[in-house]
MIDOSE-1310 file (N, C-alpha, C; in nm, 2 decimals, decimal comma, always signed):
residues 164
mskt	+0,08/-0,12/+0,00/+0,00/+0,00/+0,00/+0,09/+0,12/+0,00; +0,06/+0,22/-0,09/+0,14/+0,34/-0,10/+0,09/+0,44/+0,00; +0,19/+0,52/+0,05/+0,16/+0,63/+0,14/+0,19/+0,76/+0,06; +0,12/+0,86/+0,10/+0,14/+0,99/+0,03/+0,24/+1,07/+0,11
fppl	+0,34/+1,12/+0,04/+0,45/+1,20/+0,10/+0,45/+1,33/+0,03; +0,49/+1,44/+0,09/+0,51/+1,57/+0,02/+0,63/+1,56/-0,07; +0,64/+1,66/-0,16/+0,76/+1,67/-0,24/+0,88/+1,67/-0,15; +1,00/+1,63/-0,20/+1,12/+1,63/-0,11/+1,16/+1,76/-0,07
ditp	+1,18/+1,79/+0,05/+1,24/+1,91/+0,10/+1,38/+1,93/+0,06; +1,45/+1,82/+0,03/+1,59/+1,82/+0,00/+1,62/+1,87/-0,14; +1,52/+1,89/-0,22/+1,54/+1,92/-0,36/+1,62/+2,05/-0,38; +1,59/+2,16/-0,30/+1,68/+2,28/-0,32/+1,82/+2,25/-0,28
lwsr	+1,85/+2,17/-0,18/+1,98/+2,14/-0,14/+2,05/+2,05/-0,24; +1,98/+1,96/-0,30/+2,03/+1,87/-0,40/+2,06/+1,95/-0,53; +1,98/+2,05/-0,56/+2,01/+2,13/-0,67/+2,14/+2,20/-0,66; +2,17/+2,24/-0,53/+2,30/+2,31/-0,51/+2,41/+2,21/-0,52
inde	+2,39/+2,08/-0,48/+2,49/+1,98/-0,50/+2,52/+1,96/-0,65; +2,41/+1,96/-0,73/+2,43/+1,95/-0,88/+2,51/+2,07/-0,93; +2,48/+2,19/-0,88/+2,55/+2,31/-0,92/+2,70/+2,29/-0,89; +2,73/+2,23/-0,77/+2,87/+2,21/-0,73/+2,94/+2,11/-0,82
liel	+2,87/+2,01/-0,86/+2,92/+1,91/-0,96/+2,96/+1,98/-1,09; +2,87/+2,07/-1,13/+2,90/+2,15/-1,25/+3,02/+2,24/-1,23; +3,03/+2,31/-1,12/+3,14/+2,39/-1,09/+3,27/+2,32/-1,09; +3,27/+2,19/-1,04/+3,39/+2,11/-1,03/+3,45/+2,09/-1,17
vdvm	+3,37/+2,09/-1,27/+3,42/+2,07/-1,41/+3,52/+2,19/-1,44; +3,49/+2,31/-1,39/+3,57/+2,42/-1,41/+3,69/+2,43/-1,32; +3,67/+2,37/-1,20/+3,78/+2,37/-1,10/+3,89/+2,27/-1,14; +3,85/+2,16/-1,19/+3,95/+2,06/-1,24/+4,01/+2,10/-1,37
pedk	+4,14/+2,12/-1,38/+4,20/+2,16/-1,51/+4,16/+2,06/-1,62; +4,13/+2,12/-1,73/+4,08/+2,03/-1,84/+4,18/+1,92/-1,87; +4,31/+1,94/-1,86/+4,40/+1,83/-1,88/+4,41/+1,73/-1,77; +4,33/+1,75/-1,67/+4,32/+1,65/-1,56/+4,18/+1,58/-1,55
ldws	+4,09/+1,62/-1,63/+3,96/+1,56/-1,63/+3,97/+1,41/-1,65; +4,06/+1,36/-1,73/+4,08/+1,22/-1,76/+4,18/+1,15/-1,67; +4,23/+1,22/-1,56/+4,32/+1,16/-1,47/+4,25/+1,09/-1,35; +4,31/+0,98/-1,31/+4,26/+0,92/-1,18/+4,38/+0,88/-1,10
pspe	+4,37/+0,86/-0,97/+4,49/+0,83/-0,89/+4,54/+0,69/-0,91; +4,46/+0,60/-0,97/+4,50/+0,47/-1,00/+4,42/+0,41/-1,12; +4,47/+0,31/-1,19/+4,40/+0,27/-1,31/+4,26/+0,20/-1,28; +4,24/+0,15/-1,16/+4,11/+0,09/-1,13/+4,00/+0,19/-1,09
lwnt	+4,04/+0,31/-1,07/+3,94/+0,42/-1,03/+3,90/+0,50/-1,16; +3,78/+0,54/-1,16/+3,73/+0,63/-1,26/+3,80/+0,76/-1,26; +3,81/+0,83/-1,37/+3,86/+0,96/-1,37/+3,74/+1,06/-1,35; +3,77/+1,19/-1,34/+3,66/+1,28/-1,31/+3,56/+1,29/-1,42
rgil	+3,60/+1,29/-1,54/+3,50/+1,29/-1,65/+3,41/+1,16/-1,64; +3,47/+1,05/-1,62/+3,39/+0,92/-1,60/+3,30/+0,93/-1,49; +3,34/+0,99/-1,37/+3,25/+1,00/-1,26/+3,13/+1,08/-1,29; +3,15/+1,20/-1,35/+3,04/+1,29/-1,38/+2,95/+1,23/-1,49
lhva	+3,01/+1,16/-1,59/+2,92/+1,10/-1,69/+2,84/+0,99/-1,62; +2,90/+0,91/-1,53/+2,83/+0,81/-1,45/+2,71/+0,87/-1,38; +2,73/+0,99/-1,32/+2,62/+1,05/-1,25/+2,50/+1,08/-1,34; +2,54/+1,14/-1,46/+2,43/+1,18/-1,56/+2,36/+1,05/-1,61
igrh	+2,44/+0,95/-1,64/+2,39/+0,83/-1,70/+2,29/+0,76/-1,59; +2,33/+0,76/-1,47/+2,25/+0,70/-1,36/+2,12/+0,77/-1,34; +2,12/+0,90/-1,35/+1,99/+0,98/-1,34/+1,90/+0,94/-1,46; +1,95/+0,95/-1,58/+1,87/+0,91/-1,70/+1,83/+0,77/-1,69
gtma	+1,91/+0,68/-1,65/+1,88/+0,54/-1,64/+1,77/+0,51/-1,55; +1,77/+0,57/-1,43/+1,66/+0,56/-1,33/+1,53/+0,61/-1,39; +1,53/+0,72/-1,45/+1,41/+0,78/-1,51/+1,35/+0,70/-1,62; +1,44/+0,64/-1,70/+1,40/+0,56/-1,82/+1,36/+0,42/-1,78
aivk	+1,44/+0,35/-1,71/+1,42/+0,21/-1,68/+1,34/+0,18/-1,56; +1,34/+0,27/-1,46/+1,27/+0,24/-1,34/+1,14/+0,32/-1,32; +1,16/+0,45/-1,33/+1,04/+0,54/-1,32/+0,96/+0,53/-1,45; +1,02/+0,51/-1,56/+0,96/+0,50/-1,69/+0,88/+0,63/-1,73
dgkp	+0,96/+0,74/-1,74/+0,90/+0,87/-1,77/+0,88/+0,89/-1,92; +0,92/+0,79/-2,00/+0,90/+0,79/-2,15/+0,98/+0,89/-2,22; +1,08/+0,96/-2,16/+1,16/+1,05/-2,23/+1,29/+0,98/-2,28; +1,34/+1,02/-2,40/+1,47/+0,96/-2,44/+1,59/+1,03/-2,37
apdi	+1,69/+0,95/-2,36/+1,81/+1,00/-2,30/+1,90/+1,06/-2,41; +1,97/+1,16/-2,39/+2,06/+1,21/-2,49/+2,18/+1,12/-2,50; +2,27/+1,15/-2,60/+2,39/+1,07/-2,62/+2,49/+1,13/-2,52; +2,48/+1,08/-2,39/+2,56/+1,14/-2,28/+2,71/+1,13/-2,30
lrgg	+2,75/+1,01/-2,35/+2,89/+0,99/-2,36/+2,95/+1,08/-2,47; +2,88/+1,09/-2,58/+2,93/+1,18/-2,69/+2,92/+1,33/-2,64; +2,81/+1,36/-2,58/+2,79/+1,50/-2,54/+2,88/+1,55/-2,43; +2,93/+1,46/-2,35/+3,01/+1,49/-2,23/+3,16/+1,49/-2,25
qstd	+3,21/+1,50/-2,38/+3,35/+1,49/-2,40/+3,42/+1,63/-2,39; +3,35/+1,74/-2,40/+3,41/+1,87/-2,38/+3,36/+1,92/-2,24; +3,43/+2,02/-2,19/+3,39/+2,07/-2,05/+3,25/+2,13/-2,06; +3,22/+2,21/-2,16/+3,09/+2,26/-2,17/+2,98/+2,15/-2,19
glke	+3,02/+2,05/-2,27/+2,92/+1,94/-2,29/+2,90/+1,86/-2,16; +3,00/+1,84/-2,09/+2,99/+1,77/-1,96/+2,90/+1,84/-1,86; +2,92/+1,98/-1,85/+2,83/+2,06/-1,77/+2,69/+2,05/-1,82; +2,67/+2,05/-1,95/+2,54/+2,05/-2,01/+2,47/+1,91/-1,98
qlri	+2,54/+1,81/-1,98/+2,49/+1,67/-1,95/+2,44/+1,67/-1,81; +2,52/+1,73/-1,72/+2,47/+1,73/-1,57/+2,35/+1,81/-1,56; +2,34/+1,92/-1,63/+2,22/+2,01/-1,62/+2,10/+1,93/-1,68; +2,11/+1,87/-1,79/+2,00/+1,80/-1,86/+1,95/+1,69/-1,77
awer	+2,05/+1,61/-1,71/+2,01/+1,50/-1,62/+1,94/+1,55/-1,50; +1,98/+1,66/-1,44/+1,91/+1,72/-1,33/+1,77/+1,76/-1,36; +1,76/+1,83/-1,47/+1,63/+1,88/-1,52/+1,53/+1,76/-1,54; +1,58/+1,65/-1,58/+1,50/+1,53/-1,61/+1,44/+1,48/-1,47
llpf	+1,52/+1,49/-1,37/+1,47/+1,44/-1,24/+1,37/+1,53/-1,17; +1,37/+1,66/-1,20/+1,28/+1,76/-1,13/+1,13/+1,72/-1,13; +1,07/+1,69/-1,24/+0,93/+1,65/-1,24/+0,90/+1,54/-1,14; +0,99/+1,44/-1,14/+0,97/+1,33/-1,05/+0,99/+1,37/-0,90
lndp	+1,09/+1,45/-0,87/+1,11/+1,50/-0,74/+1,00/+1,59/-0,68; +0,93/+1,65/-0,77/+0,82/+1,74/-0,73/+0,68/+1,68/-0,74; +0,67/+1,55/-0,77/+0,54/+1,49/-0,78/+0,52/+1,39/-0,66; +0,44/+1,43/-0,56/+0,42/+1,35/-0,44/+0,37/+1,21/-0,48
nala	+0,29/+1,19/-0,58/+0,24/+1,06/-0,62/+0,35/+0,97/-0,68; +0,44/+1,03/-0,76/+0,55/+0,96/-0,81/+0,65/+0,92/-0,70; +0,67/+1,00/-0,60/+0,76/+0,97/-0,49/+0,70/+0,86/-0,40; +0,57/+0,86/-0,39/+0,51/+0,76/-0,30/+0,49/+0,62/-0,37
reye	+0,49/+0,62/-0,50/+0,47/+0,50/-0,57/+0,58/+0,40/-0,55; +0,55/+0,27/-0,56/+0,66/+0,17/-0,55/+0,71/+0,14/-0,69; +0,84/+0,12/-0,70/+0,90/+0,08/-0,83/+0,97/-0,05/-0,81; +0,98/-0,13/-0,92/+1,05/-0,25/-0,92/+1,19/-0,24/-0,98
lpfg	+1,29/-0,29/-0,90/+1,43/-0,30/-0,95/+1,47/-0,44/-0,95; +1,49/-0,49/-1,07/+1,54/-0,63/-1,08/+1,69/-0,64/-1,04; +1,72/-0,74/-0,96/+1,86/-0,77/-0,92/+1,88/-0,92/-0,94; +1,92/-0,96/-1,06/+1,94/-1,10/-1,09/+1,81/-1,17/-1,08
dkta	+1,80/-1,27/-1,00/+1,67/-1,35/-0,98/+1,58/-1,29/-0,88; +1,61/-1,17/-0,82/+1,53/-1,11/-0,72/+1,48/-0,97/-0,77; +1,37/-0,92/-0,72/+1,32/-0,79/-0,75/+1,29/-0,72/-0,63; +1,36/-0,60/-0,61/+1,33/-0,51/-0,50/+1,21/-0,42/-0,53
rltg	+1,13/-0,39/-0,44/+1,03/-0,29/-0,45/+1,06/-0,17/-0,36; +1,09/-0,06/-0,43/+1,13/+0,06/-0,35/+1,04/+0,18/-0,39; +1,02/+0,27/-0,29/+0,94/+0,39/-0,32/+1,03/+0,49/-0,40; +0,96/+0,59/-0,46/+1,03/+0,70/-0,52/+1,11/+0,77/-0,42
hwla	+1,07/+0,78/-0,30/+1,15/+0,85/-0,20/+1,28/+0,78/-0,18; +1,27/+0,65/-0,18/+1,40/+0,57/-0,16/+1,49/+0,59/-0,29; +1,43/+0,59/-0,40/+1,51/+0,61/-0,53/+1,58/+0,75/-0,52; +1,50/+0,85/-0,48/+1,56/+0,99/-0,47/+1,67/+0,99/-0,37
aghv	+1,64/+0,94/-0,25/+1,75/+0,94/-0,15/+1,87/+0,87/-0,20; +1,86/+0,76/-0,27/+1,97/+0,68/-0,32/+2,05/+0,77/-0,42; +1,98/+0,85/-0,50/+2,05/+0,93/-0,60/+2,12/+1,05/-0,53; +2,06/+1,11/-0,43/+2,13/+1,22/-0,37/+2,25/+1,17/-0,30
ehdi	+2,24/+1,05/-0,24/+2,36/+0,99/-0,18/+2,47/+0,96/-0,28; +2,42/+0,92/-0,40/+2,51/+0,89/-0,51/+2,59/+1,01/-0,55; +2,51/+1,12/-0,57/+2,58/+1,25/-0,61/+2,68/+1,30/-0,51; +2,64/+1,29/-0,38/+2,73/+1,34/-0,27/+2,86/+1,25/-0,27
hhra	+2,84/+1,12/-0,28/+2,95/+1,03/-0,28/+3,05/+1,06/-0,39; +3,00/+1,09/-0,51/+3,09/+1,12/-0,62/+3,14/+1,26/-0,62; +3,07/+1,35/-0,56/+3,13/+1,48/-0,54/+3,25/+1,47/-0,45; +3,24/+1,39/-0,34/+3,35/+1,37/-0,25/+3,47/+1,30/-0,33
diyh	+3,44/+1,21/-0,42/+3,55/+1,15/-0,50/+3,63/+1,26/-0,57; +3,56/+1,35/-0,63/+3,63/+1,46/-0,71/+3,70/+1,56/-0,62; +3,65/+1,59/-0,50/+3,72/+1,67/-0,41/+3,85/+1,60/-0,36; +3,84/+1,47/-0,34/+3,96/+1,40/-0,31/+4,07/+1,41/-0,42
ylgl	+4,02/+1,39/-0,54/+4,11/+1,40/-0,66/+4,18/+1,54/-0,66; +4,10/+1,64/-0,64/+4,16/+1,78/-0,64/+4,26/+1,79/-0,53; +4,24/+1,73/-0,41/+4,33/+1,73/-0,31/+4,46/+1,66/-0,34; +4,45/+1,54/-0,40/+4,56/+1,47/-0,45/+4,65/+1,54/-0,55
lgik	+4,58/+1,62/-0,63/+4,65/+1,70/-0,73/+4,70/+1,83/-0,68; +4,67/+1,86/-0,55/+4,72/+1,99/-0,50/+4,64/+2,11/-0,55; +4,52/+2,09/-0,60/+4,44/+2,20/-0,65/+4,35/+2,26/-0,54; +4,37/+2,39/-0,52/+4,28/+2,46/-0,42/+4,14/+2,46/-0,48
hgep	+4,04/+2,45/-0,38/+3,90/+2,45/-0,42/+3,82/+2,50/-0,31; +3,70/+2,54/-0,34/+3,61/+2,59/-0,24/+3,56/+2,49/-0,14; +3,49/+2,54/-0,05/+3,43/+2,45/+0,06/+3,32/+2,36/+0,00; +3,33/+2,23/+0,02/+3,22/+2,15/-0,03/+3,10/+2,14/+0,06
dtim	+3,10/+2,20/+0,17/+2,98/+2,20/+0,26/+2,87/+2,28/+0,20; +2,77/+2,21/+0,15/+2,66/+2,27/+0,08/+2,58/+2,37/+0,17; +2,55/+2,33/+0,29/+2,47/+2,41/+0,38/+2,55/+2,54/+0,41; +2,68/+2,53/+0,44/+2,75/+2,65/+0,47/+2,76/+2,74/+0,35
rmyd	+2,78/+2,68/+0,23/+2,78/+2,77/+0,11/+2,64/+2,83/+0,08; +2,54/+2,75/+0,10/+2,40/+2,80/+0,07/+2,37/+2,92/+0,15; +2,42/+2,93/+0,27/+2,39/+3,04/+0,36/+2,50/+3,14/+0,36; +2,61/+3,12/+0,28/+2,72/+3,20/+0,27/+2,78/+3,23/+0,40
vdrp	+2,80/+3,13/+0,48/+2,86/+3,14/+0,61/+3,01/+3,12/+0,61; +3,08/+3,21/+0,67/+3,23/+3,19/+0,68/+3,26/+3,09/+0,78; +3,36/+3,01/+0,75/+3,41/+2,91/+0,85/+3,50/+2,98/+0,94; +3,50/+2,93/+1,07/+3,59/+3,00/+1,17/+3,74/+2,97/+1,14
């Protein structure tokens, strides 16, 4: 039985996280977008393409919003294209995040011979966690490269609070 929930309060905060992912494309030098600290780890471009692909994949295969996905891999090869892919993927999520019925509905996720049934709230929470996780990856890469960057604390940045 589905419960009705309000639209996610975290959507404005998550929008800021998406803006930060886009900003990171400009913070990471273009010649380092394809760098990773070791061969088994994704590079920054791969991480950000993965974020966009995951959003489109959820909306197409799980939520079934009926919209086509762009050619993310081709479109994300330039810095401007990569930023645009993140914007497009975020915009695709917004109608879902703002629809209480879509968030309350249960969705099926096949895992091999098992199928999980998860609410839209769970899907959204999983995606915001995914975005934050990969934002942290990129901040770590910047640190390893010795590149100065802004504060990743979204709440502090949102309220323009100076750190002590």
